Structure formats: structure tokens, C-alpha cells
C-alpha positions in Angstrom: -15.2 6.1 40.8 -12.9 3.4 39.2 -15.7 0.9 38.8 -18.2 3.5 37.5 -15.7 4.7 34.8 -14.5 1.2 33.6 -18.2 0.1 33.4 -19.1 3.1 30.9 -16.1 2.2 29.0 -17.2 -1.1 28.7 -20.7 -0.3 27.8 -19.4 1.9 25.0 -17.4 -0.7 23.4 -20.1 -3.3 23.7 -22.6 -0.8 22.1 -19.8 -0.1 19.3 -19.6 -3.8 18.5 -23.3 -3.9 17.6 -24.8 -2.9 14.3 -26.0 0.3 15.4 -22.8 1.3 16.7 -20.7 0.1 13.6 -23.3 2.1 11.5 -23.0 5.2 13.6 -19.3 5.0 13.5 -19.0 4.6 9.7 -21.4 7.5 9.3 -19.3 9.8 11.5 -15.9 8.8 9.8 -17.3 8.7 6.2 -18.9 12.2 6.4 -15.8 13.9 7.7 -14.4 14.6 4.3 -11.3 16.5 5.5 -10.1 13.9 8.1 -6.6 13.4 7.9 -5.4 12.4 11.5 -7.0 10.0 13.9 -5.4 9.8 17.4 -6.5 6.9 19.6 -5.0 8.0 23.1 -5.4 5.4 25.8 -5.2 6.6 29.5 -2.4 5.0 31.3 -4.9 3.3 33.7 -2.4 2.1 36.2 -1.4 6.0 36.6 0.5 6.5 39.9 -1.8 4.1 41.8 0.6 1.2 41.0 3.0 2.9 43.7 0.5 2.1 46.2 -1.6 -1.0 47.1 -4.3 -1.6 44.6 -7.5 -2.3 46.4 -9.2 -4.9 44.3 -7.8 -7.9 42.2 -10.4 -7.1 39.5 -8.5 -3.9 38.8 -5.7 -6.0 36.9 -8.1 -6.6 34.0 -10.8 -4.1 34.4 -9.7 -1.4 32.1 -8.8 -2.3 28.5 -10.1 -5.6 28.2 -13.7 -5.1 26.9 -12.7 -1.9 24.7 -9.9 -3.7 23.1 -11.6 -7.0 22.6 -14.8 -5.4 21.2 -14.2 -1.8 20.5 -10.9 -1.8 18.8 -11.5 -4.0 15.7 -14.6 -2.2 15.0 -12.8 1.1 15.2 -10.0 0.2 12.8 -12.3 -1.5 10.4 -14.4 1.5 10.1 -11.3 3.8 10.0 -10.4 2.0 6.5 -13.4 3.6 5.0 -12.5 7.1 6.1 -10.4 9.8 4.4 -7.6 9.6 7.3 -4.0 9.1 6.4 -2.4 9.4 9.8 -3.3 6.9 12.5 -1.7 7.2 16.0 -1.8 4.9 18.9 -0.7 6.8 22.0 -0.4 5.5 25.7 -0.9 1.9 25.1 0.5 -0.6 27.5 0.9 -4.3 27.8 -2.5 -4.7 29.2 -4.3 -3.1 26.1 -2.1 -5.1 23.7 -3.3 -8.4 25.3 -6.8 -8.1 24.0 -5.6 -7.2 20.3 -6.2 -10.6 19.2 -4.3 -11.8 16.0 -7.2 -13.7 14.6 -9.4 -10.5 14.9 -7.0 -8.4 12.8 -6.3 -11.3 10.2 -10.1 -11.4 9.5 -10.2 -7.5 8.9 -7.1 -7.8 7.0 -8.7 -10.0 4.4 -11.3 -7.2 3.8 -10.7 -5.2 0.5 -8.6 -1.9 1.1 -8.4 -2.7 4.9 -6.0 0.2 6.2 -4.8 0.9 2.5 -5.7 4.6 3.2 -3.2 4.9 6.3 0.3 6.1 5.1 1.4 7.4 8.5 1.4 5.3 11.6 2.7 6.2 15.2 2.7 3.8 18.0 3.9 5.4 21.5 3.6 3.1 24.3 3.0 3.9 28.0 5.7 3.9 30.5 3.7 1.3 32.4 4.6 -1.6 30.2 6.4 -3.4 32.6 4.9 -4.5 35.9 7.2 -6.1 38.4 6.1 -8.7 40.9 6.2 -7.6 44.5 6.0 -10.2 47.4 3.1 -8.3 49.1 1.1 -8.0 46.0 -1.1 -10.7 44.4 -0.3 -9.3 41.1 0.5 -11.1 37.9 4.0 -10.6 36.6 3.9 -9.1 33.0 7.0 -9.2 30.6 8.1 -5.7 29.1 5.5 -5.3 26.4 5.8 -8.6 24.7 2.9 -8.0 22.7 4.8 -8.0 19.2 2.6 -10.9 17.9 -0.6 -8.6 18.3 0.8 -5.2 16.8 2.8 -7.1 14.3 -0.2 -8.0 12.3 -1.8 -4.8 12.3 1.5 -3.2 11.1 1.6 -5.9 8.3 -1.8 -4.6 7.1 -0.4 -1.2 6.4 0.8 -1.9 2.8 1.0 1.7 1.9 2.9 3.0 4.9 5.5 5.8 4.0 6.0 7.0 7.7 6.5 4.9 10.8 7.0 6.0 14.4 7.5 3.8 17.3 8.6 4.6 20.8 7.6 5.4 24.4 5.9 8.5 26.1 8.3 11.0 27.6 7.1 10.1 31.2 8.8 6.6 30.4 12.0 8.2 31.0 10.9 10.2 33.8 9.7 7.0 35.6 12.8 4.8 35.0 15.1 3.7 32.4 13.8 1.8 29.4 13.6 -1.9 30.4 16.0 -4.1 28.4 13.1 -6.2 27.1 12.1 -3.3 24.7 14.7 -4.6 22.3 13.0 -7.9 22.3 9.8 -6.2 21.6 11.1 -4.2 18.7 12.7 -7.4 17.3 9.2 -9.1 17.4 7.8 -6.1 15.5 10.4 -5.2 13.0 12.3 -8.2 12.0 9.8 -9.6 9.6 8.2 -6.4 8.2 8.7 -4.8 4.9 6.9 -1.5 3.6 7.8 -0.9 0.0 6.7 2.9 0.4 8.6 3.6 3.5 10.5 6.9 3.4 10.6 8.1 7.3 11.3 6.1 10.2 11.5 7.3 13.8 12.3 5.3 16.9 12.5 7.1 20.3 12.8 6.5 24.0 13.7 2.7 23.8 16.4 0.4 24.3 17.5 -0.9 20.9 19.2 -3.8 19.4 21.5 -2.7 16.5 21.3 -5.9 14.4 17.5 -5.3 14.3 18.0 -1.8 13.0 20.6 -2.9 10.5 18.2 -5.5 9.0 15.4 -3.1 9.0 17.4 -0.4 7.2 18.7 -3.0 4.7 15.2 -3.8 3.7 14.1 -0.2 3.3 16.7 1.3 1.2 14.7 4.2 0.1 14.3 5.8 3.8 14.9 9.5 3.2 14.4 10.8 7.0 15.6 8.9 9.9 15.0 9.8 13.5 16.9 7.8 16.4 16.1 9.8 19.5 17.2 8.8 23.0 17.9 5.1 22.4 19.7 3.4 25.2 21.9 0.4 25.9 23.7 0.8 22.6 27.3 0.2 22.8 29.8 2.9 21.5 31.2 0.3 19.0 27.6 -0.5 17.8 26.9 3.2 17.4 30.0 3.8 15.5 29.1 0.9 13.1 25.7 2.1 12.5 26.8 5.7 11.8 29.4 4.3 9.2 26.5 2.2 7.7 24.1 5.1 7.4 26.9 7.2 5.7 26.5 4.6 2.9 22.8 4.7 2.8 21.6 5.8 -0.7 18.6 7.7 -0.2 19.0 9.2 3.2 18.9 13.0 3.0 17.8 14.0 6.6 18.8 12.5 9.9 18.6 13.2 13.7 20.4 10.8 15.8 20.9 11.7 19.5 23.6 10.0 21.7 24.5 10.8 25.3 27.2 13.3 25.6 29.4 11.8 28.4 28.5 8.0 27.8 31.0 7.4 24.8 34.0 9.4 26.0 36.2 6.2 26.3 35.8 5.6 22.6 37.9 7.9 20.8 36.4 7.9 17.3 32.8 8.4 18.8 33.9 10.9 21.1 35.4 12.9 18.3 32.3 12.8 16.1 30.3 14.0 19.1 32.5 16.6 19.8 32.3 17.9 16.2 28.6 18.1 16.3 28.2 19.2 19.7 26.3 22.5 19.5 24.0 22.1 22.2 24.2 23.7 25.8 26.4 21.7 28.2 23.3 21.2 30.3 21.6 19.0 27.8 22.7 15.4 28.1 21.9 14.4 24.5 23.8 15.5 21.3 22.4 15.4 17.9 25.0 13.7 15.6 22.7 13.1 12.7 24.5 15.5 10.4 27.5 13.2 10.4 25.8 10.6 8.2 24.1 13.1 5.7 26.8 15.8 5.5 30.2 15.5 4.2 32.7 17.1 6.7 34.7 19.8 4.8 38.3 19.3 4.1 40.6 21.2 6.4 43.7 22.6 4.4 46.5 24.3 6.2 47.9 27.3 4.4 51.6 28.2 4.9 
């Protein structure tokens, strides 16, 4: 069953890369005059099978190689000719990114109006981005989604981007804590990027480096909406410094920033902020303190 499935995927991708496939895909996309959102959802091909002994070494590279080597460049090229403005890549893991070759994207980027129609972009990675080596497995050891060089070039082509979402799927948290290497991946992607029209930024379900976020915000002073959801391994002092920085952010009008309720109990100032905005049921681990950075706290006056 596994072999039959990936063979069909490979055949489809190879056909798509031919002249007939390109022409047909362009015809489909250009005739959908009301098309606004394109969502490419890649099934997590490791699934739960990684918890058991994989039967064939070929499974390490079977799924995702041909479709992303041949199919994905054709897809994004033709997407630029559509009316779509919202492009979502969901479920991608490190194996899928490995075939998103920078040179292929650079070639596409030289074409007139490549991805100029895309104003909203979402990248939601799979929770299987980290593959740990086991003594009894003849498996390659993969780093934590170190594919920033791949996706970075594609992001650089989105000159008209106004809204950006980057994170991992919800099942990432269900399977394990975010890997510390996530912060390195985000540094790879975001440290060198600048989108003049960016107004909304969402980062979720990741470890994050506060320095990277500071630099990103300083380059995008017109961000109006900010969502930081379930970011982990950020120290209390870093959170407090970020909150105070955001309170001075000129354009910010809406923010949702979730922090763990009990993690910062030892930090008096941050604990006080969390307490002020803690309206969630006690059964919930996360508290949204976004209002702290966009709303001035009312002054309390004691009356005699």
C-alpha cells in the first residue's frame, strides 16, 4: 500500500512537470476567477509509523522527494498567474523541505510578477521535523527542520506580503515539547527578511529566540496585529523585556500573547502582569496578556 501510494504521487508530480501538466495547471488556476486561498497540505508521511520499526530503507526518501523536486516549483510558478492572495503550506516537515532547492526558487523569482499576488502566507510545519537516531535503526539523523535556506528564498519573493504566520501543527505539542532547534530555524528564516507592507505577524507552537523577534519587529515598525501563541523556552526576563518593547511599538493596535500561567511565578513583575490579565479558567495553562501591550492600565485613585 505504501509503495503504491508514493508511486502515484511521483507519477503525478512528473506529469505536472511536463508541458501538458503545466498547461493544464495554468488553465485551472487562471479560470478560477474568485480564487483567494490556496492551501497545500502535505500529509505527515511518517505518521505514527515512526514509533515502530520501519520495514524498508527506501521509506526514508520515498515520500516527498519527487513531488517537491518536480511538482512544487511548477505549482508555485503557476500560482503566480492566479487571483489567489493567500498561500498556505501546512504539514511540511524536514524531508519535504530537503527537495525545495534554492536554485529552482531563484530561477522562478527572476520571472516577472512571481508571487506578487500573494499577500498572506502561512507555514505550519509538521511535528515530525525532528528525527532522532536510534541504535537499532538504520536511519539518518536529521536536524530540527534546518531548512531555513530553502524556505527563506521563497519568502524573499513575497514582496507584497502583509500577513505572515509561522508555526507548527497542534499535534506537535501533543507529541512532545518543541525542539530547541526551532529557534535556530526561525533565525535562519527571519533574521534577513524584510517586507515593507507587513502588517500582521503570527508565531505559534515554537521555541523562540527573543533577540530574533526584537530584530524582526525593529525592521517592521508598521505591524498592527501581533500573535505570539504558545512560544516556549523564553525566560521570564526576556518576556518582560519584550512586553516593554512592544508597549512602545508605534503601530500596534491588536495583540494576543499567551504565556504559561505558572512558569513565571518567581518573577514578581511578570507574575503581576499575568495576574492582572488572567481571565481564563484555572484549568487552562496559558494566559493571554496581549492587552498589556496595547491597552493602558487605568490609574487607580484611592478616595478618602
